C-alpha positions in Angstrom: 2.4 -9.2 -8.4 4.1 -8.6 -11.7 7.5 -7.1 -12.2 5.8 -3.9 -13.4 3.9 -3.7 -10.1 7.1 -4.1 -8.2 8.8 -1.3 -10.1 5.7 0.9 -9.8 5.2 0.4 -6.1 8.9 0.3 -5.5 9.3 3.8 -7.0 6.5 5.2 -4.9 7.8 3.7 -1.6 11.4 4.7 -2.5 10.2 8.3 -2.9 8.2 8.2 0.4 11.0 6.6 2.3 13.6 8.9 0.9 11.7 12.0 1.7 11.1 10.7 5.3 14.7 9.8 5.7 15.9 13.3 4.5 13.5 14.8 7.1 15.2 12.5 9.6 18.6 13.9 8.6 17.3 17.4 9.4 15.8 16.3 12.7 18.5 14.0 14.0 21.5 13.7 11.7 23.4 11.1 13.8 20.5 8.6 14.1 19.6 9.2 10.4 23.1 8.1 9.3 23.0 5.1 11.6 19.6 4.1 10.2 20.9 4.5 6.7 24.0 2.4 7.4 21.9 -0.4 8.9 19.5 -0.4 6.0 22.2 -0.4 3.4 24.3 -3.1 5.0 21.2 -5.3 5.5 20.3 -5.0 1.8 23.9 -5.3 0.6 24.6 -8.4 2.6 21.4 -10.1 1.2 22.6 -9.4 -2.3 26.1 -10.8 -1.5 24.5 -13.8 0.2 22.4 -14.5 -3.0 25.5 -14.3 -5.1 27.3 -16.8 -2.8 24.4 -19.2 -3.1 24.8 -19.1 -6.9 28.5 -19.8 -6.6 27.8 -22.6 -4.1 25.3 -24.2 -6.5 27.9 -24.2 -9.4 30.6 -25.6 -7.2 28.4 -28.5 -5.9 26.6 -29.0 -9.2 23.3 -28.7 -7.4 20.7 -29.4 -10.1 17.8 -28.7 -7.8 19.0 -25.1 -7.5 18.8 -24.4 -11.2 15.2 -23.3 -10.9 16.1 -20.9 -8.1 19.3 -19.6 -9.6 17.7 -16.9 -11.6 15.9 -15.5 -8.6 19.2 -15.5 -6.6 20.9 -13.7 -9.5 18.0 -11.2 -9.7 18.4 -10.5 -6.0 22.1 -10.1 -6.4 21.4 -7.7 -9.4 20.4 -5.1 -6.9 24.1 -4.6 -6.1 24.8 -1.8 -8.7 22.0 0.4 -7.3 23.1 -0.4 -3.7 26.6 0.7 -4.8 25.2 4.0 -5.9 23.4 4.3 -2.6 26.7 4.0 -0.8 27.7 7.4 -2.2 25.4 9.4 0.1 26.7 7.4 3.0 30.2 8.9 2.5 28.8 12.2 3.8 27.9 10.5 7.1 31.1 8.7 7.8 32.4 11.1 10.4 29.1 10.8 12.3 29.3 7.0 12.2 33.0 6.0 12.8 34.7 7.4 15.8 38.2 6.6 14.5 37.8 9.4 12.0 37.9 11.9 14.9 40.4 10.3 17.3 40.7 13.5 19.3 37.2 12.9 20.7 38.1 9.4 22.0 39.2 8.3 25.5 43.0 8.3 25.8 43.4 4.5 25.7 41.1 4.2 22.7 42.8 7.1 20.9 46.2 5.4 21.4 44.8 2.2 19.9 43.3 4.0 16.9 46.5 5.9 16.2 48.4 2.6 16.1 45.9 1.4 13.5 46.1 4.6 11.4 47.6 2.8 8.4 44.4 0.8 8.1 41.8 3.1 9.7 42.0 6.2 7.6 39.3 7.7 5.4 41.0 7.3 2.0 41.9 3.6 2.5 38.4 2.9 3.9 36.8 4.3 0.8 39.2 2.5 -1.5 38.5 -0.8 0.2 34.7 -0.3 0.0 35.0 0.4 -3.7 37.1 -2.7 -4.2 34.6 -4.9 -2.3 31.6 -3.7 -4.4 33.6 -3.8 -7.7 34.6 -7.4 -7.0 31.0 -8.5 -6.2 29.7 -6.7 -9.3 32.3 -8.3 -11.5 31.3 -11.7 -10.3 27.7 -10.9 -10.9 28.3 -9.7 -14.4 30.2 -12.8 -15.4 27.4 -15.1 -14.1 24.7 -13.0 -15.8 26.7 -13.2 -19.1 26.9 -16.9 -18.8 23.1 -17.2 -18.1 22.4 -15.0 -21.2 24.5 -17.3 -23.3 22.6 -20.3 -22.0 19.3 -18.6 -22.8 20.6 -18.1 -26.4 21.1 -21.8 -26.8 24.9 -21.8 -26.3 26.5 -24.7 -24.7 27.1 -23.9 -20.9 30.7 -23.2 -20.1 32.1 -25.0 -17.0 32.0 -22.6 -14.2 33.5 -24.7 -11.4 36.9 -23.1 -11.7 35.5 -19.6 -11.9 33.1 -20.3 -9.0 35.9 -21.6 -6.8 38.1 -18.5 -7.4 35.1 -16.2 -7.0 34.0 -17.8 -3.8 37.4 -17.2 -2.3 37.3 -13.6 -3.4 33.8 -13.2 -2.1 34.7 -14.7 1.3 37.6 -12.4 1.8 35.9 -9.3 0.7 32.7 -9.9 2.7 34.9 -10.6 5.8 36.8 -7.4 5.5 33.6 -5.4 4.6 32.1 -6.6 7.8 35.2 -5.5 9.6 35.1 -2.1 8.0 31.4 -1.3 7.9 30.3 -2.8 11.2 33.1 -3.9 13.5 35.1 -0.7 13.2 32.1 1.2 14.7 33.9 0.2 17.9 37.6 0.5 17.1 38.8 -0.9 20.4 37.1 -4.2 19.9 37.8 -7.1 17.5 36.7 -10.6 16.8 38.3 -13.0 14.3 35.0 -14.9 13.9 33.0 -11.7 13.2 33.1 -12.1 9.4 31.9 -15.7 9.6 29.0 -14.6 11.8 28.0 -11.9 9.4 28.1 -14.3 6.5 26.0 -16.9 8.3 23.2 -14.3 8.8 23.7 -13.2 5.2 23.1 -16.7 3.8 20.0 -17.2 6.0 18.5 -13.9 4.7 19.4 -14.7 1.1 17.6 -18.1 1.3 14.7 -16.3 3.0 14.2 -13.8 0.2 14.3 -16.6 -2.4 11.6 -18.4 -0.4 9.5 -15.2 -0.4 9.9 -14.5 -4.2 9.6 -18.1 -5.5 5.8 -18.7 -5.2 5.1 -15.5 -7.2 7.9 -15.9 -9.7 5.9 -17.8 -12.3 8.4 -20.6 -12.4 7.4 -24.2 -12.0 7.9 -24.3 -8.3 7.2 -27.8 -6.8 7.2 -29.2 -3.2 10.6 -30.9 -3.7 12.1 -27.5 -4.4 10.6 -26.0 -1.3 11.8 -29.0 0.7 15.4 -28.7 -0.5 15.3 -24.9 0.1 14.0 -25.5 3.6 16.7 -28.1 4.4 19.4 -25.7 3.3 17.8 -22.9 5.2 17.7 -25.1 8.3 21.4 -25.9 8.0 22.4 -22.2 7.8 20.1 -21.4 10.7 22.0 -23.9 12.8 25.3 -22.5 11.5 24.3 -19.0 12.4 23.4 -20.0 15.9 26.6 -22.0 16.4 28.8 -19.2 15.3 27.0 -16.6 17.4 27.1 -18.8 20.5 30.7 -19.8 19.9 31.8 -16.2 19.8 29.9 -15.4 23.0 31.3 -18.4 24.9 34.9 -17.7 23.9 34.7 -14.1 24.8 32.8 -14.7 28.0 35.3 -17.4 29.2 38.2 -15.1 28.4 36.5 -12.3 30.3 39.0 -9.6 29.3 37.7 -6.0 29.5 38.7 -5.2 25.9 36.4 -8.0 24.6 33.6 -8.4 27.1 32.5 -4.7 26.9 31.0 -5.4 23.4 28.5 -7.8 25.0 28.0 -5.6 28.1 26.7 -2.9 25.8 24.1 -5.4 24.6 23.2 -7.0 27.9 20.9 -4.3 29.4 17.8 -2.2 28.5 16.2 -2.7 25.1 19.3 -4.4 23.6 18.8 -7.4 26.0 15.2 -7.7 24.8 16.4 -7.6 21.2 19.0 -10.3 22.0 16.2 -12.5 23.4 14.1 -11.7 20.3 17.0 -12.8 18.0 17.4 -16.1 20.0 13.7 -16.9 19.7 12.8 -15.3 16.4 16.0 -15.9 14.4 16.6 -19.4 15.6 14.2 -21.2 17.9 10.9 -20.5 16.0 12.1 -21.0 12.4 14.1 -24.0 13.5 11.1 -25.7 15.0 8.9 -24.7 12.0 11.3 -26.1 9.5 11.2 -29.5 11.2 7.7 -30.1 10.0 7.4 -31.7 6.6 4.1 -30.0 5.6 5.8 -26.6 6.1 8.9 -27.6 4.3 6.9 -28.7 1.2 4.5 -25.7 1.1 5.8 -22.8 -1.0 3.3 -20.4 0.8 4.4 -21.5 4.3 8.1 -21.2 3.2 7.4 -17.7 2.0 6.0 -16.7 5.4 9.1 -18.2 7.1 11.4 -16.4 4.7 9.6 -13.0 5.2 10.0 -13.4 9.0 13.7 -14.2 8.6 14.3 -11.1 6.5 12.9 -9.1 9.3 15.1 -10.9 11.8 18.1 -10.2 9.6 17.5 -6.5 9.8 17.1 -6.8 13.6 20.3 -8.7 13.7 22.2 -6.0 11.8 20.7 -3.4 14.1 21.9 -5.4 17.1 25.4 -5.6 15.6 25.7 -1.9 14.7 23.5 0.4 16.6 24.8 -0.1 20.2 28.3 0.8 19.0 27.2 3.6 16.7 25.0 5.0 19.5 21.4 6.2 19.4 20.5 9.7 20.3 16.9 9.2 21.4 14.5 6.3 21.0 11.9 8.8 20.0 13.7 9.1 16.7 13.3 5.4 16.0 10.9 6.2 13.1 13.9 7.1 11.0 15.0 3.5 10.8 11.9 2.2 8.9 12.1 5.2 6.7 15.7 4.4 5.7 14.8 0.7 5.3 11.9 1.4 3.0 14.0 3.8 0.9 16.9 1.3 0.4 14.8 -1.9 0.0 12.5 -0.2 -2.5 15.4 0.9 -4.6 16.9 -2.6 -4.4 13.5 -4.2 -5.4 13.3 -2.0 -8.4 16.7 -3.0 -9.6 16.0 -6.7 -9.0 12.6 -6.6 -10.8 14.2 -4.8 -13.7 
């Protein structure tokens, strides 16, 4: 599939998904905004994850990643269009975040929210979101400019110092973005490791989309590249599992009502099944597959694993967000794929461009 095909089909799917999502807003506004938030955060975190991989490659001077760097930057290049897609989300903030309407909260939660009013207020929330996206875009523009200079035959400038500073900025901004966009859906709960957990899933998804795109990119992709990509992906899979389980164990041992309720909301009904799906689908199955050398050295096999992990990343974001944001009726679950198709198609058009 060529870039023109991606842009053409992306435009068609974006229109179809956008129309379906708008119908969802008319049918069930609350679920439509939750679906939009999940789709937007899923796509945005993949773009940020790809950007972090580029910085990581510069810092470690990883020569094997040079071939993959342009794909990672192309994935990250979807960030400006995703930033524009954040503008409609501003109209659904009151439907998503309960701290914007503290009078509707239970007394003990309302008291807690009022104490955090200096941080949890609409103006500061929007300003912080703009700062996050602006910082990521500025890093992306600098890296793209350096790549363009390299294409023109200029001597590559040392980017270790810039990458070190940018990695620190990216780490802090992604952490606070995860606090603002996801964790604050439940303002009476907090976790200091939450940002690290979100980043671990972000890195896995970013490596997954690189694995998906690489065989069809037209670049001289070889088995050693697939093997190196698979090894890094395996490392981040273990890291994601370690952080997720560590947070669960610490909170479960503490067994305080203010912390354990977050897991209780995810320990029954469909959410328990989704948790089991994440355990098996996001860790056990890809972990076992990536232990086999023939899979690690096959670009096609790695593409299938990457595609599966992208789906698991979306399910993971749903598991993080939807139980706290609430779902009106499972009959309206069709709104979720509609929002996902709209956001992902728009991001794909930007990346292909």
